N, C-alpha and C positions, 0 to 999 in steps of 0.2 A: 525296580523294574523286573528283575529276575523273578521275584516272588509273584508278581502279577502274571508273568508268562506261565509260570508253573500252575498258578491258580486257574488260568483259562484252560490249560490242558486238563486240569482236574475236572472242570465242569463239563467239558465237551462230551465225553463218552456216555452214551446210554441215558441221556437226560438225567445226569448223575444226581445232583443234590437239590434239595428243596425240602423245607420242613413240612410243607403241606403235601404229604405223600398221596399220590393217587393210587388206590388199591387196584392191582391188575385183576382182582377177582371180579370187579364189576363188568369187565369185558366178557366174562365167561357166562354169567347168569344175570340177566337184566331184570327179570321179574319173577315172582314166586310162581311155582307150578303146583298142581294138585299133588298132595302127598298121600300115599297109601296108609291105611291103618291096619294093624296097631302100630305103635311107634317102632322105629328102627332101634336095634341094639348096636351101639358103637363101643368097642373096647378101646380104651385110651391106655396105651402101653408106654410107660415113662420110666426113666432112671431116677427121677426126682419128683417132687410135688408139682402139681399143675401151676403154670405161670401164664404170662401174657399171651404166649403163642396159643396155648390151649383155650384161653378166654376168647381170642380172636376167632378160632375155629368154631367154637360153640355159638358165639354171637352171630356169626354169619348164617349158620343153619337156622338159628332161632328167628332171625330177621326174614329168612325166606320161608318161614312157616313149617319147617321140618320138625316133626315130633320125634324125639329120640330119647332113649335111656342110655346113660353113659356109665360104663363099668371101668373103673380105674384099676390097672394092673401094674405093679412095680417090677422093674427089671433090674437085676443086680449089676449088669454090665459085663458079667463073666461069660464068655462064649460057651463054657462047659454047662451053663444053666439053660442054654437055648432049647434043648429037647423038652425039658419040664415046662418052660415058659410057653412053648407052642401048645402043649397039652392043656395047660391052664387056660389059655385064651380060647382054644377051640371048644372047651367045655362050656363056655359062655354062649356058644352058638351066635356069634356076632354077625350082623349084616355087613359090617365094615370094621376094619382095625385102623386106628390112628397110631403111628409110631414116631417117637421123637428121637432123632439122632441116628448116625450111621450104625453104631453097634446094635442098637435096638432093632432097626430095620433089617439088618443082616441076620440077627437072631430069629426073627419071625419068618422072613421070606427065604433066607439062604441065598447063595450066589446063583446067578442065572446059568453059569457054566458047570454047575454040579447037580447031581441027582437030588430031586426033592420028592421022590416017590413016597417016602414015609412021612412027609410033612402034612399034618392034618389041616394046615392053613393054605395049602397050595391052590385052592379054588376060592378062597375068601379074599375079597378086595382089601388091599392095604394101601393107605395113603400116608406117606412120610412127610415130616418137616425137619428142618435143620440138618439135612444131609448135604455135606459139602460137595461131593462129586459122585453121584450115583452110578455113573458109568465106570469110572476107575475103581470104585469100591466093589464092583461086580454085581450090583443090584439089578441093573438093566443093561441091555445092549446099546441103546441109544436113547436120547431124550425124547425125540419126536415120536418114536414107536417103542414103548416099553416092552411089548410082546410077551408080557406075563401079567400076573395078578397084582402088581405093585406099581405105583406112580407117586408123584409128590412134588414138593417145593424145596429148592435149595435157597439158602439165605445169604450166600457169600458173594460179594462183589468180585468181578474178574480181577486176577492178580495185578494186571497192568494198571487198573483203576486204583487198586489199593496202593500201589507204589506211587502213583501220582499224588495221592493224599499224603503219603509219608514224606515225599520230597517237597510238597508245598508247605509242610510244617517246618522242616529243617533239612538241610542236605546231609542226611544220615548216610554214611558210606559203609559201615560194617554192621551187618544185620545178624543179630543172635537168634538162634532157633533151638528150642528144646523139643526133641523128637520122642514120641511115644510109640514104640514098635508094636504095642498091643492093639493099636487102632489102625486099620488099613489105610484110612485117608491121610494119616500123618506122613507116611513116606511119599505119597503123591504131592503133598504140600511142600515137603523138603525139596523134592526134585524140581518143582515149579519155581521155588525161591532161587535155587541154584542156577537154573536156566535164565531166569529173569535178571539175576545179579550179574551173570556173565555178560549178558547183552548190554547192561548199563555200566559195566566197570565197577561193580560193587563186590563186596566180600560177604559170604555167609559163614558165620561162626557157629558150628553145630555141637550140641551135646545130646546124648541119647540116654533115656531111662533104661536101667537094667530090668529084666523080668525074673520073677521067682519061678519055682517049680510048677506053679499053676498058670504060668504065662501072664502074670499080673505085675504091674509096676508098683514100686514102693513110694508112697508120697514123701517119705523122709528124704528121698534123693533130690527132691525139687530144689530146696534151698542151696545145697552145695553145688549142684549143677548150674544154677543161675549164677552163683558166685564165680564159678569157673568160666562161664561165658563172659562175664564182666571183666574178669582178670585177663582174659585173652584179647581184650580190646574192643568188644562190641560197643557201639554207641547207641543201639536200639535193640530191644527184645521184641521180636515178632511173635505174638501169641495167636496161633491159628485156631480154627474151629475144631479143636480137639476136646472131646467131652471131659477127659480126665484132668486136663490142664485149664481149659477155659471155663469149666463149670464146676466139676466136683471138687477140685483143689485150687480154684482160682485165687483164693485169698493167699495161699502159700506162694503162688507165683508172683503176684503183685507185691506182696510184702518183701519177698526176697529181692525183687528188682529195685524197690525203693530203698532198701537197706544199702544197696550198692550204687544208688543214684543212677540207675539204668532206666531210661525212658521206655515205655511200653506202647506198642501199637497192637490193637486187638481187632479181630475180624468178626466178633460177635458182640451183641449189645450188652448182655447182663454183666459181663466182667468190667465194662467201663462204668456202668451205672452203679453197680453194687460192690465192686471189689477194687476200685482204685487204679484201673488201667488209665494211662494218660489220655489216649485218644483212639478212635476206631471208626471204621467205615463198614456199613452192613445194611441189610434190609431190616426194617422195623419188625420186631417180633410179632406184634399184633397183626400187622398186615400179612406177614407170612402165614399166620394161622387162618386169616380170612381167605387167603388164596387157596389154602388146603381145603377149607370149608367149601369153596366153590367147586373144587374137584370132587369132593364127597357128594355134593348136590348132583353133579352130572351123573355120578355112578348110581346113587341110591334112587333119585327121583326121575331123572331123565333116562335111566337104564342104559347108560353108555357102558360098553365093556371097558374094564380098566386098561386093557392093552391099547385102547384107542384114545386114552386121555394122556396127552403129552406131559412128561415131567418138565418142570420149568423153574425159572427164578423170576423175581420181580425185576422191573427195569429201572427202578429208582432206588437210591441208597441214601442213608443218613450219615452225616459226619457228626460225631459227638466228641466234644473236648471236655475233659475233667479239669476245671480250673484249680480246685484245691490241690490236685496232684501237680499241676504246672507250677503253682506257687511254691509247693514244697521242694520241687526240683529246680526252681528258678529257671524254668524253661517255658516261657510264654509263647503262644502261637502268634504269628503275624496278624495284624488287624484285618487284612484282606481275607484271611481264612476265617476269622471270626464272623465276617459278614455272611458266610454261607453255612456256618456250623451251628448246631444246637450246643448250648453250653451248660454244664453243671456248675452252678455258681459257687463262689466262696461264701461260707456262712458269715453273716455280719458279726462284728466284734461287739460284745455287750459293753455298754457304757457304764462306768461306775461314777458315783458322786464323790 
């Protein structure tokens, strides 16, 4: 009965779960509009190879009949490389820049409360995806009115909704968190976790990555810090939308957690699907890309100023459970939760004669 109550709370906010996701982008642009020639040039600035988010972005524009040339630019993730990155992107003379992740978006646009007079991209439209909290990261003043040349899509469910999902799986009481001080949104996530835990009578067990002389974290610290979090009594490791931990070194995080039989909850999709996180709640990556594509359509085709295109998030989220990990940890989800979750199945055992 208690699980049922928790599950109903999980489902109530924001039309939460449903595997047939309705893409919010369809509400923004219902039908194709005439597109100017020649094709638009779109710079795709990424810290890694293109994936499903970028596929969703491109497929939306293609479906709407938008002709575009895509130029991929790789970003190191190091803030000291931002000036060179801006010059490299500006040299492409793009009509629009697509940016994946908070560090990339900050490297391209800078903070709204700092001078950007020498930024060659200060007048170029930028659309971001996978930015956790664009306001607290300093990208824009508020979601409804960005008031500058950048807008985009956040992919993260509200923290209270994430906690509903966590507690619907098990009554976890001590939440571990590995903080990366090199990423601005990491501190905001930590403070949000602490505030939410205090309201619910939970405990946050935190460890922080150290930075080297270049203000970069060392991935070799991940395993011992996860071990420390486990040794201090955490019964769940929360992996937030931190590029360094949830993407670049996601395997190191999940392997260390499994070594210490520490369940993991993740706020992004790829670490659950590809790196063995136990379960997670998030906006589907492809739909995030499509929503960003709808924003790009408004800017390029409908000629809307970027400052008038509200930054937003999708209103539906997917719950994904990794059953092979649950089996390895002997920590299966309740059946009621499985009724609303997508499941990564356990591979069938080969029969021998």
